[in-house]
C-alpha positions, 0 to 999 in steps of 0.5 A: 473483443473483451480485454480479459478474454483476448487470446493474446492476453490469455497467452501472456497470463498463462506464460506468467503462471508458468513462472512459479516464483513470480506467480506465487509471489503475486499470490502472497502479496494479494492474499496478505494485502487482502488479509490486512484489510480485515486486520481490525477484525483479527488484531484489535483491543476492542471486542468483536462482540459483547453479550451484556444483560441479554443485549449484543453489542459490537464495539469493533464497529460502533462507539459505546459509552461505559454506562451501556455496560454498568459503568458511570462514565460517558467515555469509551471503557477500557474493555480489557479492564472491564472484562476482568470485573465481576460483572463479566468474569463471574456472570453469564455476560460475555466479551469476545476479543479478536485472536490477537487482542492488541490495538495498534496504538495501545500501550501494553504496559500492564501486560509486560513482564514485571520489571520490564520497561518498553521497548521489551524483547519478543515474548509469547504474548508480544511475538515481535516485542514492543516499541518505546511506548509499549505498543505491539510491534507485530500489530504495528507491522500488519497495520503498517503493511495495510497502510503502505500497500494502500498508499502504493496502490493509490499511487499506481492508479494515479501514476498510470492515469496521468502517464497514460493521459499526458504521454498518450496526448503527446504521442498521438497529436505530436507537433506543438502540443507535444513540445509544449507538454515536454517542456512542462514535464522538463520543468517538473522533473527538475523539482527536487522531491524532498524540497517539494515534500518540505514545502507542502508539509509546511503549508498543509501539514503532513498527512496521507493525502498530502503525500499522495498529492505530492508524490503523485504529482512527480512520479508519473513523468518517467512512465509518460516517456514510455507511453509517449513512445508507444503512441508515436509508434502505433499512431502510424499503424494501418488499423489507426488509419482505417479507424480514421477513414471510418470516421472514428474520433481521436478520443475513440481511437486513443481509448479503443485502439491505441491504449489497449495496444500500449499497455505493455509498459503499464503492466511491466512497470506496475510492480516497480512502481509499487516498490518505489512507492513503499520504499519512498514512504518508508524512507520519509517516515524514517526521516520523519517527513512521512505519515504523522504519528501515531499512524503505524509505519515500517519506517517509523519503527526502524527509526526507533531502532536506530535510536535504541540499537540494543532493541534489535527487534525494532530494526530486524522485523520491519526491515525483514517485512520491507525486504520481503515485500520488495523482493516478491514485488520484484519477482512479479515484475520479473514475471510480467516482463517475461510474459509480455516479451514476445521472445521466449526467455533464454537461459544460458548454462 
């Protein structure tokens, strides 16, 4: 039977939806992440399109030299300055910018109030102020959210795959293979994560992929214990014996019978894996060991605020964004835990 149309799973979904706090938290995280994926179309210092001399260009998707718009250089133009020139301001040529016309790494020194130096406090132009280089804080928070969520979702996939595979193999085959893998896991779990980050960074440099590999190589260990326990419990069930009697292979038994019946730890731990990944990424960026500059990061903004305590907006806004993301993820985790609990939740008054 299809996993989605399984009556038991449909009942769990309905039970999850009854928890309004968890359900709406999930919708907020889902829709805000989807919206953040389109942030280049909504927040950018490049125009959505340009109508120049009857020709339409899309700088947000492609590179165009300044010569295409009547300039003399082969480099990409500063579109905001170009838009103020007579060929655009006093002609039929049109340049349309996104609703929030600030780039993620653009220094907005010209748009700051006269006599103001970065970091500047929130204004009508820059809703959450600017950082130490004049970059718009709101823009960097949105792009930082997209980066943090993408990082976390990739880690979730890596962690679920490794934990299911290794924990499932241990729980199903047991014996010497289980003991061998358990010794390997104990060795890996003894490796200090921060030291591993420093070692990997010194050899391969700091980067998104290096962090994914480093954190993903250790983060699956805790979840694999639960998967091993689920497989140990299920391998003695009668439906497994029946499948073996009918000649089903071990791979088929694991994939079609054991894994679908052992997803409870995977689903219930998923939001907390998300929380852990976002927290670790923000902490590493705060310490300077995470995603390298000039990539947007909540931890990097908070680190700027630590060095400039009078610039309260550099600490406040990314901290609130981090807090709300973790809070909503915790609400989702609570709802999933209750939905997969066979007993109804009891509230004592």
